[in-house]
N, C-alpha and C positions, 0 to 999 in steps of 0.2 A: 651768730653762732648760737645754737640751742643750748639750754642749760644742761642737757644730757652730755653733749659733746664737751662743753666747757668743764664739767666736773666728772669726766669719764673715769678717772682713777678712783674717785670717791664712790661713784656709782658702782664700779666693778667690785670694789671691796665690800660695799653694802650688799650687793648681789651675792657675793661669796659667803658672807656671814649669814644671810637669810636663806641660802640655798639649802634644800633638804639634805640631811646628813649623808644619805647614801650617794649623793652626787658630788660631794666635796672631794677635793683632791688633797686630803690632809697630808699625804706623803710629800707633796710639794713643799708645804710650809715647814714640816718637821725635817724633811730630808735635805732640800736644797739650801736652806739657810745654814744648816750645820754641816753640810757635806764636806766643806773644806777642813773642818775640825774632826769630823767623825771618820776614822780610818778603820779599815777592815783588817783584822788580824789574819795573817796567813793561815793559821790553824783553823779559822772559822770558815774558810772557803768550802763550799759544798763540792761533793764529788759528782753530782748529777745536777744538770741545769734544766729548768723548765723552759727558759727563753734564752736565746743566743743572739746578741745584737752585733751588727757590723756597723761601726760608727765611722763614716767617711768624713774626713776633716776633723780628726780628733784633736788636733793642736789649735784649732780655732776657738773662739769664745764659746759658741753654742755647743760644738762637738765636745769640747773639754768639759763643760758643765754636765752634759749628759753622761759622759764617761765616769764622772764622779758619782752621779745619782743612781744610775742603773744597778750597780752592785750592792746598794744598800738594802738591808733586810725589809724595809717598809715600802719599797718600790713595787707598784703593781706588776704582776707577772714574775715576781722573784722566785727563786734566785736567778739572776742574770749572769751569763758569761758574756764578756765583752771583748771583741776584737776592735782595735783602733787603727785606722789607716790614715797616713799622711805621707806627703812626698818627701819630707825632710827626715833626717835622723831623729830618733826619739829625744825630745828635750829633757834636760836634767830635772826640770820642775815637775814632770809627771812620771818619774820613774817608780814612785811608790804607789801608783794607781794599780788596782788589781785587773789590768787589762793585758791582752796579748797584742803588742804593738807590731804593726806591719808597715814597713817603709815601702811605698809603692807609688809610682807616678801613673795615675789612672788615665792620663791622656794617651799613654802608650798601651795599645791593645794587647800586644804580646806579653809585656811585663805584668799587666793586670791578670791575664789568663794564667800565667805562671804562678803568681803569688796568691791569687784568690780562689782559683778553681779547686784547690784542695780543702777548702772550708766547707765541709759537708754538713755541719751541724747548725748553720745559720737559720734562724727563724724570722728575723727582722733586719731590715736595712734602714739606717738613718743617714740621709745624705745632706751633709753640711759642707760639702766640698765645692768651693767656687774658685775659679781661676779668672783673673783678669788678664788673659793672654794679650800679647801686643797685637791685637786685631784693630783694624781701622774703624769698625762699626760695632754698635751694640748687638746687632743681629749676628755678626760673626762670633762675638763672645758667647752669645746664647748657643750657637751651633757647637762651639768647642765644649761648653759645659754639658750639652745634651749628649755629645759623643762620650764624655767621661762616664756619665751615668749608664749609657748603653754598654760600654766596655765592662763595667761592674756587673750589670745584670746578665750579660752573656757569660761571664765567668762563674757567677754564683748560682743562679737559678737552676741550670741543668743538673747541678751536683748537690743541691740541698733539698732532699725530699720532704723535710718538715718546714720549708719556707712558707711564711704566712703573710707578711706585710712589708711594704716599703713606706 
């Protein structure tokens, strides 16, 4: 194993520290570390949003973390409005997040169209929604997950004129 691979975490940190200031993601360090403690006051929520994110898989580890970080004032593209989608009811541990929670089983095309096609302000889609359906092969699981993303895109893109990125 090369020394770079062996000490990749140290090398990455060194690269970050020596990176030109305009390329640093300082919001990640200041925002993500304190995101769990830093709550947004309801009175501080903006009335107009520059960016609107649809976080699919908002109750998972990655989707949940992103839903905490996006609304923070130092996140690039802020202020962000966030819609969070998961197939289960909203858990009590994320009820104080400033997101609009949508319970939706995106494997169901009709339900996805019904619940997501009215979201006309979406600018970005963040897809962290993975299902390990009871399929006999990995290829079939990939097919189910591709179908879920396709259902979302068919519901959102035709109705979101300011859509920019997946």
